[in-house]
Residue, then its C-alpha position, 0 to 999 in steps of 0.5 A: m807366641e814362640q819363645k826363644t831358647n838360649t844355648w851356650y856356644a864357644l867363641y874363639t877370641k883373640p889371644r889374651w882377649e877373653k876377659k875383655v870379650a867377656d866384659t864387652l858382652a856383658r855391657k851388651q847385656i849378652e850372657s857370657y862366661c869366661p871360666l877364670n882359674r885362681v893361680t898362685h904366682q910366686w915372685s922373689d919378694r911375694k906370692k899372689v893369686v891371679e885369675e887367668p882364663l881357664f881356656k886360652s882364647y875361649v869365652f862362652v856365650r848363652i844366646p838365642e839363634d838370632m843373636k849370633t851376628a851381634v856376638r860375632e861383631t863383638s871386638g875381639v871375637v874371632n868366631f864361633v868354634y865350629w863342630l860339623g860345619k855349625p857353631a858348637r853347642i855346649p850343654d848346660h850341664e857342661i857349663e855348670l860342671i865347669q863352674r862348680f869345679l872352679q868354685e872348688y878348686q884352684d890351680v886347675e890344669v887343662e889337659r888334652f885328650p891323648i891320641h893313640e894308634n887305632d883311635l878313630i878321629q875326625i880332622t877339624a882343619g885344613p884341606l882334609m877337614h871333616q874326614r874321618g879315619r883311624v890313627v896308624e902312627t902318632g908323633k909328637n905334633t902329628v898323627k898319621a891316619v888312614l882315611y877311607s875314600m872311594g874304596f882306597s886307603l889314603i894315608a895323610t899326616v895331620k897336625t895333632s891340633e887338627v884332629m879330634l878323637l871319636n868313639r867307636s860309634n863315630e861320635y866325638i867323646g869330648a873337646p877336639v884334641n887342640a882344646q876346642l870345645 
């Protein structure tokens, strides 16, 4: 008898629907995790600690392969986060690290990987999706990269939200620059 293995995936949700999606998935008895960050808000008359999603518009689910359709049909879910044309798998140890980190600390901030000249990147959206190249110039919200194709160097200006940083062996070294996991 074949045993189903559950894998963590990242879901992209409608804006500000993270908690609702996690609750709906729980009601469907689907294992999910919406990392909540304890943040202190100061008003003129009081302070209050509130729980806000650590990753805006993201929820994690741990499911077998055959449950993807049921998850995708959940109200508030836009789609799975994709990596190289497939739903991105999140290793168990990374989810556990997030859980331990949030138990220990509050007012946590998420920072994007900085992109520098000569970094290797892969484009994650748009007409140049999946193309790899080397950064030749960075701007506030754009990256100019050399894309090698058919023996020619094509220079394209791409939004920083549409690239992810690669290491020297062309493997991604973390979340895409736009915080997609």
